[in-house]
N, C-alpha and C positions, 0 to 999 in steps of 0.2 A: 504494500499500499503506500500512501504517501507520507513522508516523514513528519508532515505537520498534522497528520490525522488525530493524533493525541491531544494536540493543543486545541484544535477546533472542538473536539469532543468537549474538552474540559470547559472551553468559553461558553459553548451552548449550555453546558450544565449548570455553569454559574449564572448565565441569563436565567434559565429556568427557575434557579433558586431565588433569584431577585423578584421574579415575576409571581411568586408563589402568593403573597400577601395580596396582590392584585386579583389573582385568580380566586382566592378564597372570598374577597369582597364581592367579586362579581357573581359568584354563585349565591353568596349570602342575600344580595340585592339583586336577584335575577328578575324580579318584578319591574324595576327601575335601576338599569344598569349605568346611572348616571351620577356619579360621585360629586357631592359639592366641592368648593375649592378648598374648605377646611378638610374634608376627607381625603381630598388629594394630596395636600400637605402632609396630612399624617401618613398616608400610604407611601409618599416619596421618601420619607423619614425612615419608615420601617422596611423599605426594599432598597435603600442606596442608590434612588434614581433621582432625576430631577423632575421638577414638576412638570416641566414639558414631556419629558419623557413618559410619566404617568399618564397625561392626558392623551399623548399620542398611543399609548398602549390601549387605552380603553376605546378610544376612537376606532383603533383597526380591529379590536375585538367584537366590537359592534358591527363594523362593516364584513368582518368574516362571517359573522352569524347571520346577517342580512343576506349575503351573497350565496352562501351554502343553502339556506332554507329559504327559498324564494316565495313563499306564501305570504302576501302582505298583510293579512289581518291577524297573524300569530302573535301571542303574549311573547316577551322575551323569554319568559320560562320555558316553553315550549320549544322556542326556537333551540335554545341551548339542550333541551332534552333530545330533539330531533338531530341537531348537529353532532351530539355524542354517537347517536346511532348509526350515523351514514358516514362520519369521517373515518378514513382508514390509512394505511401507511404511514408516511412520516409527517403527517399534520402534527402541528403543535399540540400536544395534550393538554387540557386544562385540567390537571388532575390536583386534587388537593393532598394526595399522599406523595411523598417525596420520591418513591421509586417507580411511581407510574403504576404500582400493582392497584387493585381495587377490592379491597375487602367488602363483605356483605355488609350493607347497611352504610357503607361510605359513598358520599355522592360523588361521581366521576363524571368529570365533564370535559370533554375533548373540544379545543379550539382551535 
């Protein structure tokens, strides 16, 4: 393989770790996935991201949900549920667990 493969994987894991608080917030607030400015600031502090990065992450997450599940009248919660069902392969998983596994009763969303 490529000599830089390990670095890329490590960076990707680090980015996934940074995004974990955002994913958890999104899942918890799936009926209205629009954090307030205060919530974004707290999420930025908790994830070592800038406020702009947090805002962009949420905009991208909502766009991915809309583009994947194209029915216009669905709630965000239902969109997330359907997204999990249909997304496969290397799509970024929006999983609450750190290792990507899904134990029974644990919400497992893929984004």
